[in-house]
C-alpha positions as CSV (number, residue, x, y, z in Angstrom):
1,M,45.3,34.9,84.7
2,A,43.3,37.9,86.0
3,T,40.3,38.2,88.3
4,D,37.1,40.0,87.3
5,P,36.5,42.7,90.0
6,V,32.7,42.3,89.8
7,C,32.2,38.5,89.9
8,G,35.6,37.3,91.1
9,M,35.8,34.7,88.3
10,Y,39.1,33.8,86.6
11,V,39.7,35.0,83.1
12,D,42.3,33.6,80.7
13,E,43.9,36.4,78.8
14,R,45.2,34.2,76.0
15,T,42.3,32.0,74.9
16,A,39.2,33.3,76.8
17,D,38.0,29.7,76.7
18,L,35.2,28.5,78.8
19,R,37.6,26.4,80.9
20,L,41.3,26.4,81.3
21,L,43.3,23.8,83.2
22,R,46.3,25.4,85.0
23,D,48.2,24.7,88.2
24,N,46.1,21.6,88.8
25,R,42.9,23.7,89.0
26,T,40.1,24.4,86.7
27,Y,39.4,28.0,85.9
28,Y,36.3,29.3,84.1
29,F,35.7,32.1,81.6
30,C,33.7,34.8,83.2
31,A,30.5,35.3,81.2
32,T,30.1,38.9,82.5
33,S,33.7,40.0,82.2
34,C,34.2,43.4,80.7
35,L,38.0,43.7,81.2
36,E,39.4,45.1,77.9
37,E,42.9,44.1,78.7
38,F,42.1,40.5,79.6
39,A,40.1,38.1,77.4
40,A,37.8,40.6,75.9
41,P,35.4,38.5,73.8
42,Q,35.7,40.7,70.8
43,K,39.5,40.5,70.9
44,Q,39.3,36.7,71.0
45,L,36.9,36.6,68.1
46,G,39.2,39.0,66.2
47,R,42.2,36.6,66.8
48,L,40.1,33.7,65.6
49,R,39.0,35.6,62.5
50,R,42.7,36.4,61.6
51,A,43.7,32.8,62.2
52,L,40.8,31.6,60.0
53,A,41.7,34.0,57.2
54,V,45.2,32.6,57.1
55,G,44.0,29.0,57.5
56,W,41.4,29.1,54.8
57,G,43.5,31.1,52.4
58,L,46.6,28.9,52.6
59,S,44.6,25.7,52.8
60,A,42.8,26.5,49.5
61,V,46.2,27.1,47.9
62,I,47.6,23.8,49.3
63,F,44.5,22.0,48.1
64,A,44.9,23.4,44.6
65,L,48.6,22.5,44.6
66,T,47.8,18.9,45.7
67,Y,45.0,18.1,43.3
68,L,44.8,20.8,40.5
69,V,48.1,22.6,39.8
70,H,51.3,20.5,39.6
71,F,54.7,22.0,38.8
72,N,58.3,21.0,39.7
73,G,58.8,21.6,43.3
74,W,55.2,22.0,44.3
75,P,55.6,19.8,47.4
76,W,58.1,22.3,48.7
77,A,55.6,25.1,48.2
78,A,52.9,23.1,50.0
79,L,55.3,22.3,52.8
80,G,56.0,26.0,53.4
81,L,52.4,27.0,53.3
82,A,51.3,24.0,55.5
83,A,54.0,25.0,58.1
84,V,52.4,28.4,58.5
85,V,49.0,26.9,59.0
86,Q,50.4,24.2,61.4
87,F,52.2,26.7,63.7
88,Y,50.1,29.9,63.5
89,P,46.4,28.9,63.4
90,G,47.3,25.5,64.9
91,L,49.5,26.9,67.7
92,Q,46.7,27.0,70.2
93,F,46.3,23.2,70.0
94,Y,49.9,22.7,71.0
95,R,49.4,25.1,73.9
96,G,46.3,23.3,74.9
97,T,48.2,19.9,74.7
98,Y,51.0,21.3,76.9
99,D,48.6,22.5,79.5
100,A,46.7,19.2,79.5
101,L,49.8,17.0,79.8
102,R,51.4,19.2,82.4
103,N,48.3,18.7,84.5
104,R,48.0,15.0,83.7
105,V,44.7,15.3,82.0
106,W,43.5,14.5,78.5
107,N,41.5,16.9,76.3
108,M,40.5,17.4,72.7
109,D,43.7,19.4,71.9
110,V,45.8,16.3,72.4
111,L,43.9,14.4,69.7
112,I,44.0,17.4,67.3
113,A,47.7,18.0,67.9
114,V,48.7,14.3,67.6
115,G,46.6,13.7,64.5
116,T,47.7,16.8,62.5
117,T,51.3,16.5,63.6
118,V,51.6,12.9,62.4
119,A,50.2,13.9,59.0
120,F,52.4,17.0,58.7
121,V,55.6,15.3,59.9
122,Y,55.2,12.3,57.6
123,S,54.6,14.6,54.6
124,T,57.6,16.8,55.6
125,V,59.9,13.8,55.8
126,A,58.7,12.6,52.4
127,V,59.6,16.0,50.9
128,L,63.0,16.4,52.7
129,F,64.1,12.8,52.1
130,P,62.6,11.5,48.9
131,G,62.8,7.8,48.5
132,R,62.9,7.1,52.3
133,L,59.1,7.1,52.5
134,P,56.3,6.5,50.0
135,A,55.8,9.8,48.0
136,A,52.5,10.6,49.7
137,Y,51.8,14.2,50.9
138,F,49.1,15.0,53.4
139,F,49.6,18.8,53.8
140,D,46.1,19.3,52.6
141,A,44.8,17.1,55.3
142,S,46.8,18.6,58.2
143,S,45.9,22.2,57.0
144,L,42.2,21.6,56.4
145,I,41.8,19.8,59.7
146,V,43.3,22.7,61.7
147,T,41.2,25.2,59.7
148,L,37.9,23.2,60.0
149,I,38.3,22.7,63.8
150,L,39.2,26.4,64.3
151,T,36.0,27.2,62.3
152,G,34.0,25.2,64.8
153,N,35.8,27.0,67.7
154,Y,34.9,30.3,66.1
155,L,31.2,29.4,65.8
156,E,31.2,28.2,69.5
157,H,32.7,31.5,70.7
158,L,30.4,33.5,68.5
159,T,27.3,31.7,69.8
160,R,28.4,32.0,73.4
161,E,28.9,35.7,73.1
162,R,25.5,36.2,71.5
163,A,24.0,34.1,74.3
164,R,25.7,36.3,76.9
165,G,24.6,39.5,75.2
166,S,21.8,40.3,77.7
167,L,24.1,39.8,80.6
168,R,26.7,42.1,79.2
169,K,24.0,44.8,78.6
170,L,23.3,44.7,82.4
171,K,26.9,45.6,83.1
172,E,26.9,48.3,80.5
173,L,24.1,50.1,82.5
174,L,26.6,51.1,85.2
175,P,28.1,54.6,84.7
176,T,31.8,54.9,85.1
177,T,31.7,58.1,87.2
178,A,29.6,59.5,90.0
179,L,28.9,63.0,91.3
180,L,30.0,62.9,94.9
181,L,29.2,65.6,97.5
182,R,32.2,66.7,99.5
183,D,32.1,69.7,101.7
184,G,29.0,70.9,99.9
185,K,30.6,70.7,96.5
186,E,30.0,68.2,93.6
187,V,33.1,66.2,92.7
188,E,33.1,63.8,89.8
189,V,34.9,60.6,90.8
190,P,35.2,57.0,89.5
191,V,32.4,54.8,90.7
192,S,35.1,52.5,92.3
193,E,35.9,55.3,94.8
194,V,32.3,55.6,96.1
195,Q,31.9,54.2,99.6
196,P,28.7,53.3,101.6
197,K,27.2,56.4,103.3
198,D,28.6,58.7,100.6
199,R,26.1,61.3,99.3
200,L,25.6,61.4,95.5
201,R,23.9,63.8,93.2
202,V,22.0,62.1,90.4
203,R,20.9,64.4,87.6
204,P,18.0,64.0,85.2
205,G,18.7,61.3,82.6
206,A,21.6,59.8,84.5
207,R,21.9,56.3,85.8
208,F,22.4,55.5,89.4
209,P,26.0,54.4,90.1
210,T,25.2,52.5,93.3
211,D,22.3,51.1,95.3
212,G,21.1,53.7,97.7
213,V,18.3,55.6,99.5
214,V,16.8,58.9,98.3
215,L,17.5,61.8,100.8
216,E,16.2,64.7,98.9
217,G,14.1,65.3,95.7
218,R,11.4,63.5,93.8
219,S,11.6,61.8,90.4
220,A,10.3,59.0,88.4
221,V,13.0,56.3,88.0
222,N,13.0,53.6,85.3
223,E,14.2,50.3,86.8
224,S,12.6,48.1,84.1
225,V,15.8,46.3,83.1
226,L,16.4,45.1,86.6
227,T,13.0,44.7,88.1
228,G,10.7,44.3,85.2
229,E,8.4,47.2,86.1
230,S,7.2,48.5,82.8
231,L,6.5,52.1,84.0
232,P,8.8,54.5,85.9
233,V,8.5,54.3,89.7
234,E,8.0,57.5,91.7
235,K,10.9,58.0,94.1
236,R,10.8,60.3,97.1
237,P,12.9,60.6,100.3
238,G,13.2,57.3,102.0
239,D,12.8,55.2,98.9
240,A,15.4,52.8,97.7
241,V,17.1,53.1,94.3
242,I,19.1,50.5,92.3
243,A,22.4,50.8,90.5
244,G,21.7,51.0,86.8
245,G,18.3,52.6,87.2
246,L,17.6,55.5,84.9
247,N,16.6,58.8,86.6
248,G,13.8,60.8,85.2
249,E,13.3,64.6,85.2
250,G,14.1,65.3,88.9
251,V,17.4,65.9,90.6
252,L,17.9,63.4,93.5
253,L,20.3,63.4,96.5
254,V,21.1,59.8,97.2
255,E,23.0,58.1,100.1
256,A,24.9,55.1,98.8
257,S,24.0,51.9,100.6
258,K,25.7,49.2,98.5
259,V,28.6,49.7,96.2
260,G,30.7,47.5,93.9
261,E,30.1,43.8,94.2
262,D,27.3,44.3,96.8
263,T,24.9,46.0,94.3
264,L,22.0,44.2,92.9
265,L,23.5,44.5,89.4
266,A,26.8,42.9,90.5
267,Q,25.0,40.1,92.4
268,I,23.0,39.3,89.3
269,G,26.2,39.0,87.3
270,Q,27.9,36.9,89.9
271,M,25.0,34.5,90.4
272,V,24.5,34.0,86.6
273,T,28.2,33.4,86.1
274,E,28.2,30.9,89.0
275,A,25.3,29.1,87.4
276,E,26.9,29.0,84.0
277,T,30.2,27.6,85.3
278,S,28.8,25.3,88.0
279,R,29.9,21.6,87.8
280,V,26.5,20.0,87.6
281,P,26.3,16.2,87.9
282,L,25.8,15.9,84.1
283,Q,28.9,18.0,83.4
284,Q,30.9,15.9,85.9
285,L,29.7,12.8,84.0
286,A,30.8,14.3,80.7
287,D,34.2,15.2,82.1
288,R,34.7,11.6,83.3
289,I,33.8,10.3,79.9
290,A,36.1,12.7,78.1
291,S,39.0,12.0,80.5
292,L,38.8,8.3,79.7
293,F,37.8,8.8,76.0
294,V,41.0,10.5,74.8
295,P,43.5,7.9,75.9
296,A,41.1,5.1,74.7
297,V,40.9,6.7,71.3
298,L,44.7,7.1,71.0
299,T,45.1,3.5,72.0
300,L,42.5,2.4,69.4
301,A,44.2,4.5,66.7
302,F,47.6,2.9,67.5
303,V,46.2,-0.6,67.6
304,A,44.1,-0.2,64.4
305,S,47.0,1.2,62.4
306,V,49.4,-1.5,63.5
307,L,46.9,-4.2,62.7
308,W,46.2,-2.8,59.3
309,F,49.9,-2.6,58.7
310,L,50.3,-6.2,59.6
311,V,47.5,-7.1,57.2
312,G,49.7,-5.6,54.5
313,V,48.0,-2.3,53.5
314,G,51.3,-0.5,53.7
315,F,52.7,2.3,56.0
316,T,50.9,5.1,54.2
317,V,47.4,3.7,54.7
318,S,48.2,2.7,58.3
319,L,49.3,6.2,59.0
320,L,46.0,7.6,57.5
321,I,44.0,5.2,59.7
322,F,45.8,6.5,62.8
323,V,45.1,10.1,61.7
324,S,41.5,9.4,60.8
325,I,40.7,7.9,64.1
326,A,42.4,10.6,66.1
327,I,40.7,13.4,64.2
328,T,37.2,11.8,63.8
329,A,36.9,11.1,67.6
330,C,37.9,14.5,68.8
331,P,35.6,15.0,71.7
332,C,34.7,18.7,71.1
333,A,31.0,17.9,71.5
334,F,31.6,16.4,74.9
335,G,33.4,19.5,76.0
336,I,30.7,21.9,75.1
337,A,27.6,19.8,75.5
338,T,26.9,21.0,79.1
339,P,28.4,24.5,79.1
340,A,26.8,25.6,75.8
341,A,23.3,24.6,77.1
342,I,23.8,26.1,80.6
343,V,25.2,29.4,79.2
344,V,22.2,29.9,76.9
345,G,19.6,28.6,79.4
346,T,20.8,30.7,82.3
347,G,21.1,33.8,80.1
348,R,17.5,33.3,78.8
349,A,16.2,32.9,82.4
350,A,18.1,36.0,83.6
351,E,16.3,38.1,80.9
352,E,13.1,37.2,82.7
353,G,14.5,38.0,86.1
354,V,15.2,34.4,87.1
355,L,18.5,33.7,88.8
356,F,19.8,30.2,89.4
357,K,21.9,30.1,92.6
358,G,24.2,27.3,93.6
359,R,26.0,24.5,91.9
360,D,23.2,22.3,90.8
361,S,20.0,24.4,91.0
362,I,19.4,24.1,87.3
363,E,19.4,20.3,87.5
364,R,17.2,20.3,90.6
365,A,14.8,22.6,88.9
366,S,14.4,20.1,86.1
367,R,13.4,17.4,88.5
368,V,10.6,19.2,90.4
369,D,7.2,17.5,90.0
370,L,5.4,19.1,93.0
371,L,5.4,22.8,93.9
372,L,4.3,24.1,97.3
373,S,3.5,27.8,97.4
374,D,2.9,30.3,100.1
375,K,-0.1,32.6,99.5
376,T,0.4,36.1,100.9
377,G,3.0,38.1,98.8
378,T,3.5,35.1,96.5
379,L,0.2,34.2,94.9
380,T,-1.3,37.5,96.0
381,K,0.1,41.1,96.0
382,G,0.7,41.0,99.7
383,E,-1.2,44.2,100.3
384,P,-5.0,44.8,100.7
385,S,-7.1,46.2,97.9
386,L,-10.6,47.8,98.3
387,T,-12.6,45.3,96.3
388,D,-16.2,46.0,97.5
389,V,-18.0,49.3,98.1
390,L,-21.5,48.4,99.4
391,P,-23.7,51.4,100.3
392,M,-26.9,51.3,102.3
393,R,-30.2,52.3,100.6
394,G,-30.2,56.0,100.3
395,T,-26.4,56.3,100.0
396,T,-24.5,56.2,96.8
397,S,-21.2,54.4,96.2
398,A,-19.6,57.7,95.2
399,R,-20.7,59.3,98.5
400,L,-19.5,56.3,100.5
401,L,-16.1,56.3,98.8
402,S,-15.7,60.1,99.0
403,L,-16.3,60.0,102.7
404,A,-14.0,57.1,103.3
405,A,-11.2,58.8,101.3
406,G,-11.6,62.0,103.3
407,L,-11.3,60.1,106.6
408,E,-8.3,58.0,105.5
409,G,-6.5,60.9,103.8
410,G,-3.6,61.1,106.2
411,S,-3.5,57.6,107.5
412,E,-0.6,55.2,106.8
413,H,-2.7,52.1,107.5
414,P,-2.7,49.6,104.6
415,F,-6.5,49.8,104.4
416,A,-6.3,53.6,104.1
417,Q,-3.9,53.3,101.2
418,A,-6.3,50.9,99.5
419,V,-9.2,53.3,100.0
420,R,-7.2,56.2,98.5
421,E,-6.1,54.1,95.5
422,R,-9.7,53.1,94.8
423,A,-10.8,56.8,95.1
424,D,-8.1,58.0,92.7
425,R,-9.0,55.3,90.2
426,E,-12.7,56.2,90.3
427,R,-11.9,59.9,90.5
428,A,-13.9,60.3,93.7
429,E,-13.1,63.7,95.4
430,P,-12.3,63.1,99.1
431,A,-14.8,64.7,101.5
432,R,-13.6,67.6,103.7
433,V,-13.2,65.9,107.1
434,S,-11.8,67.7,110.1
435,E,-10.7,66.7,113.6
436,V,-9.6,63.3,112.3
437,S,-8.3,60.9,114.9
438,A,-7.4,57.2,114.8
439,E,-7.3,54.5,117.4
440,A,-5.2,51.5,116.7
441,G,-7.3,48.4,116.0
442,R,-10.6,50.3,116.2
443,G,-10.8,52.6,113.3
444,I,-10.8,56.3,112.5
445,Q,-13.2,59.2,113.1
446,G,-13.8,62.9,112.3
447,Q,-16.2,65.7,111.6
448,E,-17.8,66.4,108.2
449,E,-20.3,69.3,107.9
450,G,-21.3,69.0,111.5
451,H,-21.8,65.2,111.4
452,R,-19.7,62.7,113.3
453,V,-18.4,60.2,110.8
454,A,-16.2,57.2,111.3
455,I,-14.8,54.0,109.8
456,L,-15.0,51.0,112.2
457,R,-13.3,47.7,111.7
458,G,-15.7,44.9,111.3
459,S,-14.9,43.1,114.6
460,L,-15.4,46.4,116.5
461,A,-18.8,47.1,114.8
462,R,-20.0,43.7,116.0
463,E,-18.6,44.2,119.5
464,E,-20.5,47.5,119.8
465,G,-23.7,45.8,118.6
466,I,-24.3,48.2,115.7
467,D,-27.3,47.1,113.7
468,L,-26.1,46.4,110.2
469,G,-29.6,45.9,108.9
470,S,-29.6,44.9,105.2
471,L,-25.8,44.9,105.2
472,S,-25.6,42.0,107.6
473,E,-25.9,39.4,104.9
474,E,-23.3,41.3,102.8
475,A,-20.9,41.2,105.8
476,H,-21.4,37.4,106.1
477,R,-20.8,37.0,102.4
478,L,-17.5,38.9,102.6
479,E,-16.4,36.8,105.5
480,R,-17.2,33.6,103.7
481,A,-15.1,34.8,100.7
482,G,-12.2,35.4,103.1
483,K,-12.4,39.1,102.9
484,S,-12.1,41.7,105.7
485,W,-14.6,44.5,106.0
486,S,-15.1,47.9,107.6
487,L,-18.3,49.8,108.4
488,V,-18.7,53.5,107.5
489,V,-21.1,55.3,109.9
490,E,-22.5,58.8,110.2
491,D,-23.8,59.9,113.6
492,G,-23.9,56.2,114.6
493,R,-26.0,55.2,111.5
494,P,-24.4,52.8,109.1
495,L,-23.8,54.2,105.6
496,G,-22.2,51.1,104.0
497,L,-19.5,48.5,104.0
498,L,-16.0,48.5,102.5
499,G,-14.7,45.0,101.6
500,F,-10.9,44.4,101.5
501,S,-9.0,41.6,100.1
502,D,-5.4,40.6,99.2
503,V,-6.0,40.3,95.5
504,V,-4.3,37.7,93.3
505,A,-1.1,39.0,91.7
506,P,-1.1,39.5,87.9
507,G,0.0,36.5,85.9
508,V,-0.6,33.9,88.6
509,K,-3.4,32.1,86.8
510,D,-1.4,31.8,83.6
511,A,1.6,30.6,85.6
512,I,-0.5,27.9,87.3
513,R,-1.9,26.8,84.0
514,T,1.7,26.6,82.5
515,L,2.9,24.5,85.5
516,R,0.0,22.1,85.2
517,A,0.7,21.8,81.4
518,D,4.3,20.9,82.3
519,G,3.2,18.1,84.6
520,I,3.9,20.0,87.9
521,A,1.2,19.9,90.6
522,V,0.8,23.0,92.7
523,V,-0.3,23.0,96.4
524,M,-1.0,26.1,98.5
525,V,0.5,26.1,102.0
526,T,-0.4,29.2,104.0
527,G,-0.7,30.4,107.6
528,D,-3.9,32.4,106.6
529,H,-7.3,31.2,107.5
530,E,-9.3,28.6,105.5
531,A,-11.8,30.9,103.8
532,A,-9.2,33.4,102.5
533,A,-7.0,30.5,101.3
534,R,-9.8,28.7,99.5
535,R,-10.9,31.9,97.8
536,V,-7.5,32.5,96.3
537,A,-7.0,28.9,95.5
538,Q,-10.3,28.7,93.6
539,E,-9.5,31.9,91.7
540,V,-6.1,30.7,90.5
541,G,-6.9,27.1,89.9
542,I,-5.2,25.3,92.8
543,E,-7.1,22.2,94.2
544,E,-5.1,21.2,97.2
545,V,-4.9,23.7,100.1
546,H,-3.3,23.6,103.5
547,A,-4.4,26.6,105.5
548,G,-3.5,27.7,109.0
549,V,-0.1,26.1,108.7
550,R,2.8,27.4,110.9
551,P,6.4,27.5,109.7
552,E,7.2,24.1,111.4
553,G,4.1,22.7,109.8
554,K,5.4,23.7,106.3
555,L,8.6,21.8,107.0
556,A,6.7,18.7,108.1
557,L,4.6,18.9,104.9
558,I,7.6,19.2,102.7
559,R,9.3,16.2,104.4
560,Q,6.0,14.2,104.0
561,F,5.9,14.7,100.3
562,Q,9.6,14.0,100.0
563,A,9.1,10.7,101.8
564,E,6.5,9.8,99.2
565,G,9.2,10.1,96.5
566,R,8.2,13.6,95.2
567,S,10.8,16.2,94.2
568,V,9.4,19.2,96.0
569,G,9.8,22.9,95.1
570,F,8.8,25.6,97.5
571,V,7.9,29.2,96.6
572,G,8.0,31.9,99.3
573,D,9.0,35.5,99.9
574,G,12.5,34.6,101.0
575,I,12.2,35.9,104.5
576,N,9.5,34.3,106.6
577,D,9.7,31.1,104.6
578,A,13.5,30.7,104.8
579,P,13.4,27.3,106.6
580,A,10.9,25.9,104.1
581,L,13.0,27.2,101.2
582,A,16.1,25.5,102.6
583,A,14.3,22.2,103.3
584,A,12.7,21.8,99.8
585,D,14.5,20.1,97.0
586,L,14.4,23.5,95.3
587,G,13.6,26.7,97.1
588,I,12.3,29.6,95.0
589,A,12.5,33.1,96.6
590,I,10.1,35.4,94.9
591,G,10.4,39.2,94.9
592,A,13.8,39.0,96.6
593,G,14.5,42.7,96.2
594,T,18.1,44.0,96.4
595,D,19.7,41.6,99.0
596,L,20.0,38.6,96.7
597,A,23.2,37.2,98.4
598,K,21.4,36.6,101.7
599,E,18.4,34.9,100.2
600,T,17.7,31.2,100.8
601,G,16.9,29.0,97.9
602,G,18.3,27.6,94.7
603,V,16.3,30.1,92.5
604,I,15.8,33.8,93.1
605,L,13.2,35.9,91.2
606,V,14.2,39.5,91.1
607,R,10.6,40.5,90.1
608,S,7.6,39.9,92.2
609,D,5.9,37.9,89.4
610,F,4.8,34.3,89.9
611,R,5.2,33.7,86.2
612,G,8.9,33.6,87.0
613,V,8.4,30.4,88.9
614,A,6.9,28.7,85.8
615,M,9.7,30.2,83.7
616,A,12.4,28.9,86.2
617,L,11.1,25.3,86.2
618,R,10.6,25.3,82.4
619,A,14.0,26.8,81.7
620,G,15.6,24.2,84.1
621,R,13.8,21.3,82.5
622,R,14.5,22.4,78.9
623,T,18.2,23.1,79.7
624,V,18.8,19.7,81.2
625,Q,17.0,18.1,78.2
626,K,19.3,19.9,75.9
627,V,22.4,18.8,77.9
628,R,21.2,15.2,77.7
629,G,20.4,15.5,74.0
630,N,23.9,17.0,73.4
631,L,25.6,14.2,75.2
632,T,23.5,11.6,73.4
633,W,24.5,13.2,70.1
634,A,28.2,13.2,71.0
635,L,28.1,9.6,72.1
636,G,26.1,8.5,69.0
637,Y,28.4,10.4,66.6
638,N,31.5,8.6,67.9
639,S,29.7,5.3,68.1
640,V,29.0,5.5,64.3
641,L,32.1,7.2,63.0
642,L,34.8,5.5,65.0
643,P,34.3,2.1,63.4
644,V,34.3,3.9,60.0
645,A,37.6,5.6,60.8
646,A,39.0,2.2,62.0
647,G,38.3,0.6,58.6
648,A,34.8,-0.7,58.7
649,L,34.1,0.6,55.1
650,V,37.3,-0.8,53.5
651,P,35.6,-4.0,52.4
652,F,33.0,-1.9,50.5
653,F,35.0,1.0,49.1
654,G,38.6,-0.2,49.2
655,L,41.7,1.4,50.7
656,G,41.3,4.5,48.6
657,I,38.7,5.8,51.0
658,Y,41.5,6.7,53.4
659,N,42.8,9.5,51.2
660,W,39.7,11.5,52.2
661,L,38.8,10.2,55.7
662,P,41.0,12.6,57.7
663,I,39.5,15.6,56.1
664,T,35.9,14.3,56.1
665,G,36.5,13.2,59.8
666,A,37.5,16.8,60.7
667,L,34.5,18.1,58.8
668,A,32.2,15.7,60.6
669,M,33.7,16.6,63.9
670,G,33.1,20.3,63.2
671,L,29.5,19.6,62.2
672,S,29.0,17.6,65.4
673,S,30.2,20.6,67.6
674,T,28.1,23.0,65.5
675,T,25.0,20.8,66.0
676,V,25.5,20.8,69.7
677,V,25.8,24.6,69.7
678,L,22.7,25.1,67.5
679,N,20.7,22.7,69.7
680,S,21.7,24.7,72.8
681,L,20.9,28.0,71.1
682,S,17.3,26.9,70.7
683,L,16.9,27.6,74.4
684,R,16.9,31.3,73.5
685,Y,13.3,30.8,72.5
686,V,12.1,29.2,75.8
687,S,9.0,31.1,77.0
688,L,5.7,30.5,78.8
689,D,4.0,30.6,75.4
690,H,5.8,27.6,73.9
């Protein structure tokens, strides 16, 4: 066994199976492992391909010897070829049986090993000691069963690896080396040697090896794979950068802040792996069924074969009945019903920046029927935008915006930034304003061509009794709409109003519509005042609003809905709303940034995009539906075919049917597992469109 250095999960170097029982513990295959020497997925697939090449090649020859080409001594040739199949491709089933029995558990390897061994040993004794047993040879059955089941295993591994492709691509974004500054010189070192506070040089076109903060330089950085931002983001001193981000044309000096398993990239890998390998209640149910199912099937096989022997069908048919039951009932579908769906579902969600955190967050997401959402920074951008430019008669909008941009040119106030962005967008040239001074909570003032100009906050304008004239009604309209406003004045005379609002974030309307279509009601819970909350709610399509609610009020509201029998999800920014996120049946932290490990909630959205909420709940619901469908299929398959294997069709088709039942049982079992995998793979197409 080995441990992946990024996610800390156990990797089995021999089988790379999803689960391995060893030392009375259950270890899981790490979905994001990239260790070449231990359980590399491509190596495992290569081993399976070689085993299948041997299995199918020799099985075809054995089949021909048994049914098509007879010559003296052909059973000896079949014995030699079947032995190779039994103990080369089939060796993994004996290893799996050994592990299972040593840990006092039952798994599908036990059924496969018992069934094929019985058929092979009987045929071998019949060849070695002719006359002691009826001259019946089942080398074709034992070989084809091993090969068919391995084919199913190969398809399972292949589909798992394809499902995990997007996660593996994330890990491949990390460079293997970094340019470390030591004593003023650049030294290329392995990324594993970089420590927090180290200074790194990141050249144009290179990827960032760690999370960090820009110290020197300016550049546009593409972080789309991690954050979903479609365009490169301008980075300057003081801005944060993320490991795996692609630097643009500038050279940056970066101080490492998080390295190794603390980076955002590593946290994503760890959280997705934990979600994939978590023992959700449905998986625990499947495990209990499988643990009881294997001994029950072996008992049924033994009892049925003895009863048929007592009826007088003969030893050969009784043996075939035992083998048919053991092979047909192989619980492969039980074993992969949950993991296959969870691997694909969490992988698909991760592609959209949705991370499931915790053991049962996927199942809890599937049960949510009521979603409470904060407003600021969740449904809205969380920063003001200049939405209204309302000039007095005799003043143009361009003049008003130009003057405001000139006054706010050097201010760091959020309203100032909103003014500058609007001016840039409308290509309004800032006026030349001198002697600019600002007073906190009051506004900003300066001189422009000999005139005293200022921007006053709305409350201050009213306190000073400034006559708004025709703008008075506009000011009331802005307030009724939940907007803030400022007054632009020149020599004490009003020139116009600037209206500010925290605008609805992109995609929120579509997400609310999707949630409603999925049967999930959405309620807004915010500490903001009623007018602002109602404006946003009306714009996005939310009917129920609770405004002016303090943090303790949010907790009380969540508990009230839970007492009514609702399964409540809560969406917040992951900081101020931590108590509500923890109290809800499912907490969803939106726009969590780079500190994912400290976030509260069962679902974390890397991107500040409310559409991720709808995606998380839809992915959770669809994944659990697939798990239940897989388990239902596995139970139904065995309910139908076990009676057939036990002899239900003998009255209709005679005893001759048992010459083919072991092989057809193995084929049916393989198809059952393949059906489960294909059903799970359909989760790859989950989206907000369908």
